[in-house]
C-alpha positions as a printed Julia matrix, in Angstrom:
370×3 Matrix{Float64}:
  15.47    2.31    8.68
  18.93    2.71   10.07
  20.47    3.6     6.69
  17.7     6.16    6.12
  18.27    7.74    9.5
  21.91    7.38    8.56
  21.38    9.53    5.72
  18.95   11.84    7.37
  21.85   13.45    8.59
  23.02   14.58    5.35
  19.65   16.4     4.88
  16.33   16.04    3.84
  17.21   15.14    0.15
  20.2    12.68   -0.33
  22.23   11.75   -3.55
  21.69    7.98   -4.72
  25.1     7.87   -6.29
  24.23    3.93   -7.44
  21.09    5.13   -8.91
  21.72    8.69  -10.46
  18.62    9.9    -8.34
  17.82   11.82   -5.0
  16.12   10.1    -1.44
  13.56   12.51   -0.33
  13.55   11.71    3.78
  11.87   14.87    4.8
   8.2    15.24    4.96
   7.55   18.93    3.7
  10.02   17.83    1.03
   7.85   14.77    0.1
   4.54   16.62    0.2
   5.84   19.43   -2.05
   6.83   16.01   -4.58
   3.44   14.67   -3.95
   0.94   17.69   -4.55
   2.99   18.98   -7.5
   2.77   16.82  -10.32
   3.26   19.26  -13.1
   6.69   19.39  -11.52
   7.27   15.92  -10.22
   5.68   13.5   -12.48
   4.01   10.01  -12.35
   3.91    9.48  -16.11
   7.5     8.24  -16.18
   6.62    5.19  -13.83
   6.98    5.24  -10.37
  10.12    2.83   -9.9
  14.0     4.04   -8.75
  14.9     4.04  -12.09
  12.38    5.2   -14.81
  11.1     3.01  -17.6
  10.88    5.39  -20.01
  13.73    7.77  -20.4
  13.03    9.46  -23.22
   9.17   10.47  -23.13
   6.55    9.62  -20.89
   4.44    6.38  -21.29
   1.06    7.44  -23.05
   0.33    4.0   -24.4
  -1.64    3.01  -21.42
  -4.2     4.51  -19.46
  -2.89    4.09  -16.13
  -4.11    5.95  -12.57
  -0.26    5.06  -11.1
   1.4     6.33  -14.52
  -0.78    9.49  -15.13
  -0.63   13.32  -14.06
  -3.3    15.49  -14.22
  -5.79   16.42  -16.28
  -5.6    12.48  -17.46
  -4.94   11.04  -14.01
  -7.92   13.23  -12.72
 -10.82   12.1   -15.52
  -9.22    8.46  -14.58
  -9.85    8.69  -11.0
 -13.19   10.16  -11.07
 -14.26    7.94  -13.51
 -13.03    4.64  -11.24
 -14.15    6.58   -7.77
 -17.95    5.44   -8.69
 -16.57    2.23   -6.73
 -15.39    4.03   -3.42
 -18.88    5.5    -2.44
 -19.57    5.94    1.23
 -22.95    4.06    1.1
 -21.38    0.95   -0.35
 -18.26    1.02    2.03
 -20.16    1.21    4.74
 -21.66   -1.59    4.3
 -17.99   -3.6     4.8
 -18.11   -2.51    8.13
 -20.55   -4.81    9.1
 -19.56   -7.56   10.88
 -16.12   -6.95   10.19
 -14.8    -6.37   13.74
 -16.22   -9.79   14.95
 -14.7   -11.42   12.18
 -11.48  -10.17   13.17
 -12.33  -11.39   16.69
 -13.28  -14.81   16.11
 -10.3   -15.39   14.26
  -7.94  -13.61   16.77
  -9.71  -15.86   19.23
  -9.11  -19.04   17.66
  -4.88  -17.72   17.26
  -5.69  -17.2    20.67
  -6.58  -21.01   21.41
  -4.26  -22.9    19.48
  -1.25  -20.4    17.85
  -0.6   -19.84   14.48
   0.32  -17.18   11.8
  -1.45  -13.97   12.14
  -0.02  -13.06    8.23
  -1.48  -16.04    6.93
  -4.37  -16.73    9.41
  -5.32  -13.43    9.98
  -4.43  -10.52    7.81
  -4.33  -11.96    4.5
  -7.86  -13.63    4.52
  -9.47  -10.62    6.28
  -7.93   -8.34    4.19
  -8.84  -10.54    0.76
 -12.48  -11.38    2.16
 -13.14   -7.2     2.56
 -11.32   -6.51   -1.06
 -13.78   -9.56   -2.4
 -16.64   -7.97   -0.47
 -16.1    -4.74   -1.88
 -15.55   -5.89   -5.24
 -18.48   -8.6    -5.19
 -15.46  -11.03   -5.77
 -15.69  -14.62   -4.18
 -14.92  -18.37   -4.36
 -12.48  -19.89   -6.33
 -12.21  -16.32   -8.87
 -11.51  -14.3    -5.62
  -8.96  -17.03   -4.31
  -6.86  -17.21   -7.04
  -6.66  -13.5    -7.51
  -5.19  -13.33   -4.1
  -2.53  -16.12   -4.78
  -1.27  -14.2    -7.47
  -1.37  -11.06   -6.29
   0.86  -12.07   -3.33
   2.99  -14.18   -6.07
   3.58  -10.57   -7.25
   3.97   -8.35   -4.55
   6.54  -11.54   -2.97
   8.93  -12.45   -6.01
  11.9   -10.87   -4.09
  10.93  -12.91   -0.83
  10.91  -15.9    -2.78
  14.32  -15.33   -4.61
  16.16  -13.41   -2.59
  19.25  -11.91   -3.94
  18.55  -13.28   -7.5
  17.35  -10.97   -9.22
  16.66  -12.7   -12.84
  14.52  -15.48  -10.85
  12.17  -12.74   -9.0
  12.16  -11.06  -11.94
  11.04  -14.09  -14.19
   8.72  -14.76  -10.92
   7.04  -11.14  -11.43
   6.38  -11.7   -15.33
   5.0   -15.34  -14.76
   2.71  -14.01  -12.52
   1.88  -10.7   -14.01
   0.57  -13.14  -17.11
  -1.46  -15.44  -14.67
  -2.91  -12.43  -13.46
  -3.45  -11.0   -17.06
  -4.91  -14.14  -18.23
  -7.64  -14.54  -15.64
  -8.96  -10.73  -16.16
  -8.82  -11.38  -19.62
 -11.24  -14.18  -19.1
 -13.21  -12.47  -16.99
 -13.93   -9.35  -19.1
 -14.75  -11.65  -22.18
 -17.21  -13.5   -20.77
 -18.7   -10.16  -19.37
 -18.81  -11.66  -15.66
 -21.29   -9.4   -13.18
 -20.07   -7.62  -10.11
 -18.78   -4.37   -9.24
 -14.9    -5.53  -10.36
 -15.79   -6.48  -14.09
 -18.4    -3.79  -13.99
 -15.93   -1.32  -12.83
 -13.64   -1.86  -16.18
 -16.57   -2.23  -18.72
 -18.36    1.01  -17.52
 -15.18    3.54  -16.47
 -15.65    6.45  -19.49
 -12.72    8.74  -20.55
 -13.94   11.22  -22.6
 -17.59    9.52  -23.48
 -15.7     6.5   -24.69
 -15.4     3.19  -22.96
 -11.45    1.74  -21.88
  -9.64   -0.57  -24.33
  -9.13   -4.15  -22.96
  -5.66   -3.4   -22.79
  -6.17   -0.29  -20.55
  -8.91   -2.28  -18.51
  -6.9    -5.03  -17.67
  -4.53   -2.7   -16.64
  -6.66   -1.17  -14.47
  -8.15   -4.12  -13.0
  -4.28   -5.49  -12.51
  -3.57   -2.17  -10.51
  -6.81   -2.99   -8.42
  -5.65   -6.4    -7.46
  -2.28   -5.47   -6.9
  -2.96   -2.57   -4.25
  -6.42   -3.83   -3.22
  -5.4    -5.7    -0.26
  -2.04   -7.35    0.04
  -0.87   -3.68    1.34
  -3.76   -4.0     4.12
  -2.6    -7.54    4.93
   1.0    -5.79    5.65
  -0.43   -3.17    8.12
  -2.61   -5.57    9.83
   0.4    -7.64   10.53
   3.01   -4.63   11.01
   0.26   -2.98   13.46
  -0.17   -5.88   15.35
   3.52   -6.88   15.75
   3.7    -2.96   17.3
   1.3    -3.55   19.69
   2.29   -6.9    21.1
   6.39   -5.58   21.14
   5.59   -1.75   22.27
   4.19   -3.29   25.89
   0.49   -1.53   24.94
  -1.86   -0.63   27.31
  -5.48   -2.02   25.19
  -7.87   -0.58   27.45
  -9.2     2.97   26.93
  -7.12    2.78   23.6
  -8.7     5.58   21.4
  -9.55    3.62   18.23
  -9.15    6.44   15.38
  -5.84    7.83   17.11
  -4.64    4.59   17.48
  -5.25    3.74   13.99
  -3.41    6.53   12.69
  -0.15    6.42   14.99
   0.24    2.76   13.53
  -0.31    3.41    9.81
   2.28    6.59   10.65
   4.58    3.51   12.38
   4.15    0.55   10.31
   4.36    2.67    6.78
   3.57   -0.3     4.4
   4.61    1.46    1.15
   8.38    1.89    1.19
   8.61    4.22   -1.64
   7.51    6.38   -5.22
   9.58    7.7    -7.59
   9.07   10.73   -9.42
  10.73   12.9   -12.51
  11.71   15.81  -12.44
   9.8    17.88  -15.63
  10.87   21.86  -15.1
  13.96   23.04  -13.09
  13.48   22.98   -9.25
  14.74   23.59   -6.23
  13.73   20.68   -3.33
  15.39   20.78    0.31
  17.73   23.17   -0.46
  18.86   21.19   -3.74
  18.82   22.18   -7.38
  17.33   19.1    -9.41
  17.18   19.66  -13.23
  14.67   17.89  -15.66
  14.88   14.52  -15.61
  15.97   13.75  -12.67
  14.67   11.03  -10.28
  13.43   11.73   -7.04
  12.57    9.0    -4.5
  10.27    9.48   -1.6
  10.73    7.15    1.03
   7.86    6.7     3.22
   8.99    5.32    6.4
  11.56    7.91    6.49
   9.33   10.86    5.75
   7.1     9.45    8.7
   9.62    9.59   11.37
  10.83   13.21   10.3
  11.47   14.46   13.79
  10.74   18.3    12.5
   6.8    16.8    12.25
   6.81   14.05   14.71
   7.97   14.47   18.03
   9.33   11.26   19.25
   9.15    9.84   15.86
  10.52    6.45   17.11
   8.19    6.0    19.91
   4.61    4.81   19.75
   2.52    8.11   21.04
  -1.46    6.88   20.31
  -2.03   10.3    21.63
  -0.26   12.02   18.94
  -2.11   15.31   17.21
  -2.08   16.13   14.87
  -0.68   13.41   12.58
  -0.03   14.23    9.35
   1.52   10.85    8.28
   1.76    9.85    4.84
   1.15    6.27    4.78
  -1.29    7.08    2.13
   0.47    9.28    0.41
  -0.79   12.96   -0.58
  -1.53   15.19   -3.37
  -3.83   13.51   -6.77
  -1.98    9.82   -5.75
  -3.68    9.76   -2.63
  -4.47    6.0    -1.9
  -8.57    5.32   -3.07
  -8.4     2.6    -0.87
  -7.7     4.43    2.33
 -11.01    4.27    3.97
 -10.67    0.43    2.87
  -7.63    0.04    4.83
  -8.24    2.16    7.91
 -11.53    0.32    8.42
  -9.35   -3.0     8.59
  -7.4    -1.31   11.17
  -9.6     0.25   13.45
 -11.68   -3.53   13.48
  -8.52   -5.01   14.53
  -7.69   -2.19   17.48
 -11.28   -2.78   18.63
 -11.22   -6.59   18.58
  -7.96   -6.6    20.53
  -8.87   -3.78   23.03
 -11.65   -5.53   23.71
 -10.91   -9.52   22.87
  -8.28  -11.8    22.48
  -4.54  -11.22   24.39
  -2.08  -12.81   22.26
   1.84  -13.12   22.32
   4.44  -13.6    19.85
   6.26  -16.78   19.5
   9.45  -18.22   17.55
  10.64  -15.37   15.3
   8.64  -13.34   13.13
   9.93  -13.05    9.37
  10.21   -9.74    7.57
   9.05   -9.51    3.87
  12.27   -9.25    1.36
  11.18   -6.29   -0.97
  12.11   -3.13   -2.37
   8.31   -1.97   -2.36
   6.37   -3.0     0.2
   7.15   -3.08    4.04
   5.46   -6.28    6.32
   6.28   -9.53    7.53
   6.24  -12.94    5.53
   5.64  -14.58    9.27
   3.87  -13.27   12.55
   3.79  -16.69   14.71
   1.38  -15.88   17.7
  -0.82  -17.53   20.79
  -2.82  -17.17   23.86
  -0.77  -14.68   26.38
   0.1   -17.17   29.39
């Protein structure tokens, strides 16, 4: 964060020499990039470097590696899972489950990440998609391996990549088996029932869709929960009278679990006073964007009454996170449980996750407040 603030002094769009790309640090510029896919495309990949330097990658029907109209058609097909009725069922008992998990930590102490955030996020994800038991636990374990390859091998890029590749192959093997066995439940039915131009997805595209849902469906929410608790415990927050809705939005702005997403410029463009040629990579850094002082007064302070709060924790435009409602539900449940129930304090030293994509905690030891 300190480095991003230092870069911001050079402007809202700053050159990254080693990667021949531009860092987008301003809120207005980020909105411009995220809401104009015709100029800032996802089809070449969303990393810092493009995986497809020549042409976009049409061989895979992917939500995250496509632009409208293909992205729109895929998103519309997938949106059948995100119905309000289905999501509303998940709120029943969610706050109580969170409260019970927190009460257990208050009594005996433990790691909030592994004993509350991950189980709550994974359980809600499983309930949402009718996954349970061994299958859910296995996919949860593998998705954590995918997300934490860098954390398991800090500074060892070859080993981190091998860890990611191994986990990715294992995820795809589990998903392929489930599809071919015709398993029941919303998760599997989604991949079988999605239609594009009236035709079902090929197996490879169905696998990629399910893998994307597994990879993004609960791990980032677990990081949001952990980041929110850390903020609440380190910023001397008074829970009594805390408004759940505004607090949730401010915690999302403050924690911002996704670090960055990249786009490729397809037409000559001007962004933040910088002329961009076709083929240029632009990287939106969400933590910097969500602390842009031009949009958020006192950006480095938790302001629970902040209105408006146009944070971009879930992105913007056609690629806005489809799981945003789910993540908000779980964060609200955490705030409500803390406001009405257990009081915790940090013990030991929290350990941040090492990742170029996800911001969060690998460990957050807590116990009851004395």
